[in-house]
C-alpha positions as CSV (number, residue, x, y, z in Angstrom):
1,X,29.6,27.2,-120.4
2,X,28.5,27.0,-116.7
3,X,30.5,29.0,-114.1
4,X,32.0,27.0,-111.3
5,X,31.3,28.4,-107.8
6,X,34.2,29.2,-105.6
7,X,34.3,28.2,-102.0
8,X,36.4,30.2,-99.6
9,X,38.8,28.0,-97.7
10,X,39.3,28.7,-94.0
11,X,43.0,28.7,-93.1
12,X,44.0,26.2,-90.3
13,X,46.0,29.0,-88.7
14,X,42.8,31.0,-88.1
15,X,41.2,28.0,-86.3
16,X,44.1,27.6,-83.9
17,X,44.1,31.3,-83.0
18,X,40.3,31.2,-82.4
19,X,40.6,28.1,-80.1
20,X,43.5,29.7,-78.2
21,X,41.6,32.9,-77.6
22,X,38.5,30.9,-76.5
23,X,40.6,28.9,-74.1
24,X,42.1,32.1,-72.6
25,X,38.6,33.5,-72.1
26,X,37.4,30.3,-70.4
27,X,40.4,30.3,-68.0
28,X,39.8,33.9,-67.2
29,X,36.2,33.2,-66.4
30,X,37.1,30.2,-64.2
31,X,39.8,32.3,-62.4
32,X,37.4,35.1,-61.9
33,X,34.8,32.8,-60.4
34,X,37.3,31.2,-58.1
35,X,38.5,34.6,-57.0
36,X,35.0,35.7,-56.2
37,X,34.8,33.0,-53.6
38,X,31.1,33.1,-53.1
39,X,28.4,34.9,-51.2
40,X,28.1,35.4,-47.4
41,X,25.4,33.3,-46.0
42,X,24.1,32.2,-42.6
43,X,24.9,28.8,-41.3
44,X,25.4,26.6,-38.2
45,X,27.6,23.6,-37.6
46,X,29.0,21.2,-35.0
47,X,32.7,21.4,-34.7
48,X,34.2,18.0,-33.8
49,X,37.8,16.9,-33.3
50,X,38.6,13.4,-32.1
51,X,41.6,12.2,-30.1
52,X,43.0,15.7,-29.2
53,X,46.0,15.4,-26.9
54,X,45.6,17.6,-23.8
55,X,47.7,18.4,-20.7
56,X,45.7,18.5,-17.4
57,X,46.4,21.3,-15.0
58,X,44.9,21.7,-11.5
59,X,44.3,24.6,-9.2
60,X,46.6,23.5,-6.4
61,X,49.1,24.6,-3.8
62,X,52.1,22.5,-2.8
63,X,53.4,22.3,0.8
64,X,57.2,22.0,0.7
65,X,59.4,21.8,3.7
66,X,63.1,21.0,4.6
67,X,64.2,17.5,4.1
68,X,62.5,15.0,6.3
69,X,62.4,11.3,7.0
70,X,59.6,9.0,7.7
71,X,56.0,10.2,7.1
72,X,52.8,9.0,8.7
73,X,49.9,10.2,6.6
74,X,46.8,11.1,8.7
75,X,44.4,11.9,5.8
76,X,43.5,9.5,3.0
77,X,44.7,10.2,-0.6
78,X,42.0,12.1,-2.4
79,X,40.0,13.0,0.7
80,X,38.8,16.6,1.3
81,X,40.4,18.2,4.2
82,X,39.8,21.5,6.0
83,X,42.2,24.2,7.2
84,X,44.0,23.2,10.4
85,X,43.3,19.5,10.0
86,X,46.2,17.2,10.8
87,X,47.3,15.6,7.5
88,X,50.7,14.1,8.3
89,X,53.3,13.5,10.9
90,X,56.9,13.9,9.7
91,X,60.1,12.7,11.4
92,X,63.6,14.1,11.2
93,X,66.3,12.1,9.5
94,X,68.9,9.9,11.2
95,X,68.1,9.6,14.9
96,X,64.4,9.5,14.6
97,X,64.6,6.7,12.0
98,X,66.9,4.7,14.3
99,X,64.5,5.2,17.1
100,X,61.6,4.1,15.0
101,X,63.5,0.9,14.2
102,X,64.3,0.4,17.9
103,X,60.6,1.0,18.8
104,X,59.4,-1.6,16.3
105,X,61.9,-4.1,17.7
106,X,60.8,-3.4,21.3
107,X,57.1,-3.7,20.3
108,X,57.8,-7.0,18.6
109,X,59.6,-8.2,21.8
110,X,56.6,-7.3,23.9
111,X,54.3,-9.2,21.6
112,X,56.4,-12.3,21.5
113,X,56.7,-12.2,25.3
114,X,53.0,-11.9,25.7
115,X,52.2,-14.8,23.3
116,X,55.1,-17.2,24.0
117,X,55.3,-16.7,27.8
118,X,52.1,-15.4,29.3
119,X,49.7,-16.8,26.8
120,X,51.7,-19.9,26.1
121,X,49.2,-22.5,27.2
122,X,46.1,-20.4,26.5
123,X,43.8,-21.0,23.5
124,X,41.8,-17.8,22.7
125,X,39.4,-17.8,19.7
126,X,39.4,-14.0,19.6
127,X,43.1,-13.7,19.5
128,X,43.4,-16.4,16.9
129,X,40.9,-14.6,14.7
130,X,42.9,-11.4,15.0
131,X,46.1,-13.2,14.1
132,X,44.6,-14.7,11.0
133,X,43.2,-11.4,9.9
134,X,46.7,-9.8,10.2
135,X,48.3,-12.6,8.3
136,X,45.7,-12.2,5.5
137,X,46.3,-8.4,5.3
138,X,50.0,-9.0,5.0
139,X,49.4,-11.3,2.1
140,X,47.3,-8.6,0.4
141,X,50.1,-6.1,0.8
142,X,52.6,-8.5,-0.8
143,X,50.3,-9.0,-3.7
144,X,49.6,-5.3,-4.1
145,X,53.3,-4.5,-4.1
146,X,53.6,-6.7,-7.2
147,X,50.9,-4.8,-9.0
148,X,50.5,-1.4,-7.3
149,X,48.2,0.0,-10.0
150,X,45.4,-2.3,-9.0
151,X,45.5,-1.8,-5.3
152,X,45.9,1.0,-2.8
153,X,49.1,-0.1,-1.0
154,X,48.9,2.9,1.3
155,X,45.4,2.1,2.5
156,X,46.3,-1.6,3.0
157,X,49.2,-0.6,5.1
158,X,47.0,1.7,7.2
159,X,44.5,-1.2,7.6
160,X,47.3,-3.5,8.8
161,X,48.6,-0.9,11.2
162,X,45.1,-0.5,12.7
163,X,44.7,-4.3,13.0
164,X,48.1,-4.6,14.8
165,X,47.1,-1.8,17.1
166,X,43.8,-3.5,17.9
167,X,45.7,-6.8,18.7
168,X,48.1,-4.9,20.9
169,X,45.2,-3.3,22.8
170,X,43.5,-6.6,23.2
171,X,46.7,-8.3,24.6
172,X,47.4,-5.4,27.0
173,X,43.8,-5.4,28.4
174,X,43.7,-9.1,28.7
175,X,47.1,-9.8,30.2
176,X,48.2,-9.4,33.8
177,X,51.8,-8.1,33.3
178,X,54.7,-9.5,35.3
179,X,57.8,-7.5,36.2
180,X,59.5,-8.3,32.9
181,X,56.5,-7.2,30.9
182,X,56.1,-4.0,32.9
183,X,59.8,-3.2,32.2
184,X,59.2,-3.7,28.5
185,X,56.1,-1.4,28.6
186,X,58.2,1.3,30.2
187,X,60.9,1.0,27.6
188,X,58.3,1.3,24.9
189,X,56.9,4.5,26.4
190,X,60.5,6.0,26.5
191,X,60.9,5.3,22.8
192,X,57.5,6.8,22.0
193,X,58.4,10.0,23.9
194,X,61.8,10.3,22.2
195,X,60.2,9.8,18.8
196,X,57.4,12.3,19.5
197,X,60.0,15.0,20.3
198,X,61.7,14.4,16.9
199,X,58.5,14.6,14.9
200,X,56.1,17.3,13.8
201,X,52.4,17.2,13.3
202,X,51.6,18.9,9.9
203,X,48.3,20.6,9.5
204,X,46.6,21.7,6.3
205,X,47.2,25.3,5.3
206,X,43.9,25.5,3.6
207,X,40.9,23.5,2.4
208,X,40.8,21.2,-0.6
209,X,41.3,17.7,-1.9
210,X,44.6,16.3,-0.6
211,X,47.2,14.3,-2.6
212,X,50.6,13.0,-1.6
213,X,51.6,12.2,-5.2
214,X,53.7,14.5,-7.4
215,X,55.3,14.7,-10.8
216,X,58.1,17.0,-12.1
217,X,55.6,19.3,-13.8
218,X,53.8,20.4,-10.7
219,X,55.7,23.7,-10.3
220,X,55.4,24.7,-14.0
221,X,51.8,23.5,-14.6
222,X,49.7,25.5,-12.1
223,X,47.0,28.0,-12.2
224,X,49.3,31.0,-11.7
225,X,51.3,30.2,-14.8
226,X,48.3,29.6,-17.2
227,X,48.6,33.0,-19.0
228,X,52.4,32.4,-19.5
229,X,52.4,28.8,-20.7
230,X,54.1,28.3,-24.1
231,X,53.5,25.7,-26.7
232,X,56.9,24.2,-25.9
233,X,55.8,23.7,-22.3
234,X,52.7,21.8,-23.3
235,X,54.4,19.8,-26.0
236,X,57.3,19.0,-23.7
237,X,55.0,17.7,-21.0
238,X,53.1,15.6,-23.5
239,X,56.5,14.2,-24.7
240,X,57.5,13.6,-21.1
241,X,60.6,15.8,-21.3
242,X,62.3,16.9,-18.2
243,X,62.3,20.6,-17.2
244,X,65.1,22.1,-15.1
245,X,64.2,23.0,-11.6
246,X,65.0,26.3,-9.9
247,X,68.1,26.6,-7.8
248,X,67.5,25.4,-4.2
249,X,64.6,23.2,-5.2
250,X,66.4,20.1,-3.9
251,X,66.7,21.6,-0.5
252,X,63.0,21.2,0.1
253,X,60.7,18.3,-0.5
254,X,57.0,18.4,-1.4
255,X,54.8,16.8,1.3
256,X,51.3,17.2,0.0
257,X,49.1,19.1,-2.5
258,X,45.8,20.8,-1.8
259,X,43.7,20.8,-4.9
260,X,40.6,22.8,-5.7
261,X,38.0,19.9,-6.0
262,X,35.6,21.9,-8.2
263,X,37.5,22.8,-11.3
264,X,40.6,22.1,-13.4
265,X,42.1,23.1,-16.7
266,X,43.1,21.6,-20.1
267,X,46.0,22.9,-22.2
268,X,45.9,22.3,-25.9
269,X,48.8,23.0,-28.3
270,X,48.3,23.1,-32.1
271,X,50.4,24.2,-35.0
272,X,49.7,27.3,-37.1
273,X,47.8,25.2,-39.6
274,X,45.0,24.3,-37.2
275,X,41.5,25.6,-37.8
276,X,40.3,25.5,-34.2
277,X,39.8,29.3,-33.9
278,X,39.0,29.0,-30.2
279,X,37.8,32.3,-28.7
280,X,37.9,33.3,-25.0
281,X,34.5,32.6,-23.6
282,X,33.3,30.0,-26.2
283,X,32.1,26.7,-24.9
284,X,32.9,23.1,-25.9
285,X,31.9,19.6,-24.9
286,X,34.7,17.3,-23.8
287,X,34.7,13.5,-23.7
288,X,37.9,11.9,-22.2
289,X,39.1,8.7,-23.7
290,X,38.4,6.1,-21.1
291,X,35.6,8.3,-19.5
292,X,33.0,8.1,-22.3
293,X,30.2,7.7,-19.8
294,X,30.4,11.4,-19.0
295,X,30.5,14.6,-21.0
296,X,32.3,17.6,-19.5
297,X,31.5,21.2,-20.4
298,X,34.6,23.4,-20.9
299,X,35.0,27.2,-21.4
300,X,38.0,28.8,-23.2
301,X,39.9,30.8,-20.6
302,X,43.0,31.8,-22.7
303,X,43.7,31.7,-26.4
304,X,47.0,32.5,-28.1
305,X,47.1,31.9,-31.9
306,X,50.2,31.9,-34.0
307,X,52.7,29.4,-35.5
308,X,52.1,27.4,-32.3
309,X,48.6,28.1,-30.8
310,X,47.9,27.6,-27.1
311,X,44.4,27.2,-25.8
312,X,43.5,26.9,-22.1
313,X,40.0,25.5,-21.2
314,X,38.4,25.5,-17.8
315,X,36.1,22.7,-16.6
316,X,34.0,23.3,-13.5
317,X,33.5,19.7,-12.3
318,X,34.8,17.1,-9.9
319,X,38.6,16.9,-10.2
320,X,38.9,13.5,-8.4
321,X,39.1,11.3,-11.6
322,X,42.0,13.6,-12.7
323,X,43.7,14.1,-9.4
324,X,46.9,12.4,-10.5
325,X,46.5,12.4,-14.3
326,X,48.6,14.7,-16.4
327,X,48.0,13.6,-20.0
328,X,44.9,12.5,-21.8
329,X,43.2,12.4,-25.1
330,X,39.7,14.0,-25.6
331,X,37.0,14.3,-28.1
332,X,36.3,18.0,-28.6
333,X,33.0,19.3,-30.0
334,X,31.0,22.6,-30.0
335,X,28.0,24.1,-31.8
336,X,28.2,27.5,-33.6
337,X,25.9,29.7,-35.6
338,X,26.6,32.9,-37.5
339,X,27.4,34.3,-40.9
340,X,29.3,31.9,-43.2
341,X,31.7,32.1,-46.1
342,X,34.0,29.7,-48.0
343,X,37.0,28.8,-45.9
344,X,39.2,29.9,-48.8
345,X,38.0,33.5,-48.3
346,X,39.6,33.7,-44.8
347,X,42.9,35.6,-44.7
348,X,45.1,37.4,-42.2
349,X,46.0,41.1,-42.7
350,X,47.5,43.5,-40.1
351,X,47.6,40.6,-37.6
352,X,43.8,40.2,-37.9
353,X,41.6,37.5,-39.4
354,X,39.1,38.7,-41.9
355,X,37.6,38.5,-45.4
356,X,37.7,40.6,-48.5
357,X,34.3,41.8,-49.7
358,X,33.2,43.8,-52.8
359,X,32.0,47.2,-51.7
360,X,31.4,50.3,-53.8
361,X,33.2,48.6,-56.7
362,X,36.3,47.8,-54.6
363,X,37.7,44.8,-52.8
364,X,37.9,45.8,-49.1
365,X,39.4,43.8,-46.2
366,X,37.1,43.5,-43.2
367,X,38.1,41.9,-39.9
368,X,35.7,39.2,-38.6
369,X,35.4,37.2,-35.4
370,X,35.9,33.6,-36.5
371,X,33.8,31.2,-34.5
372,X,34.6,28.0,-36.3
373,X,36.2,26.6,-39.4
374,X,35.0,23.2,-40.3
375,X,35.5,21.7,-43.7
376,X,35.1,24.2,-46.6
377,X,33.1,26.7,-44.6
378,X,34.0,29.3,-41.9
379,X,31.4,30.6,-39.5
380,X,32.0,34.1,-38.1
381,X,30.5,37.2,-36.5
382,X,31.0,40.7,-37.7
383,X,29.2,44.0,-36.9
384,X,30.6,45.9,-39.9
385,X,27.8,47.1,-42.2
386,X,29.8,46.0,-45.3
387,X,29.5,42.4,-44.2
388,X,26.0,40.9,-44.5
389,X,24.3,37.9,-46.1
390,X,24.4,38.0,-49.9
391,X,27.6,40.1,-50.2
392,X,30.2,38.7,-52.5
393,X,33.5,37.6,-50.9
394,X,36.9,37.3,-52.6
395,X,39.0,34.1,-52.3
396,X,41.8,34.7,-49.9
397,X,44.7,33.9,-52.1
398,X,43.3,35.8,-55.1
399,X,41.8,39.0,-53.7
400,X,43.8,42.2,-53.5
């Protein structure tokens, strides 16, 4: 009788245990590979950030003086003035303003007497041309007041004043005054002398580009305060929040600003999750939204990293397009080269940024100078001998 062969049966429980152990090993291998992070290499990249909000700060001084009335500006907005140059004439309140009104009325009376009495029956082509030009300039001012962003109302007013002065000179030189007109001339001179005694000629205290326009941030946002600017100052300016003024600020009024025409600053505020890693001395290219035809070169002047990072960039270029601009959006870019590692390997210990490398069988933290973090790679510099291309790095959240 033939013997039947026996086959050993594998228990289902053994298969489950085997598969479970294999899964644990696979997970351990994956976690170990993730923890390793990768090798240090060499790399270069172009860091680009679009539509970054910035606050513009100028190197400027503000001339303030006790409250005053009417102002006659002697220098054009945005022109470059020199120290000692007359930039404005200011008048005291009350009496001087009343005298100004009386003077204007007397000058109008002189003009009407000349035209309606002495020149009544005279047709003069030159005078008619001057009158038409004055009427046209007045129409320009009316239109400009309805849309002041598109026209320089101040310049138009100066043009009108010059044209009226030219007409006045023409009439005086072409008219033989009678006794009444002579009396009106003397009265006009008396008003002018009184007003002159109530006015002050203001001269520039230094050289620079002059502006008569101000905002409420001029005192806070200046070159002297750059190292002390906080993220809340920058964000508040961008959000157009009001800042309290120092006591006594209302007792004086700003008259003009003198601005360094050759450089200005950008303030950038980011939250603690940013990966800008701007370093003092590093350079970037800046394109302003609305000014794409020109690229500006900026250098990082101050950098404070934390939960709210603050970066101050200096641009050595013509300030005139930004003379009265406080907020803008820019495209920020820069090129960097150095050693590289996975961005996940970057960590902060002892208040320093660095990576953990395998050295002598141990995981050791080494501080590095981060140049740029872009995507999944971080580019850095480090003079420590433990950090060099080919060395394994440990993932930041796994290494110990």
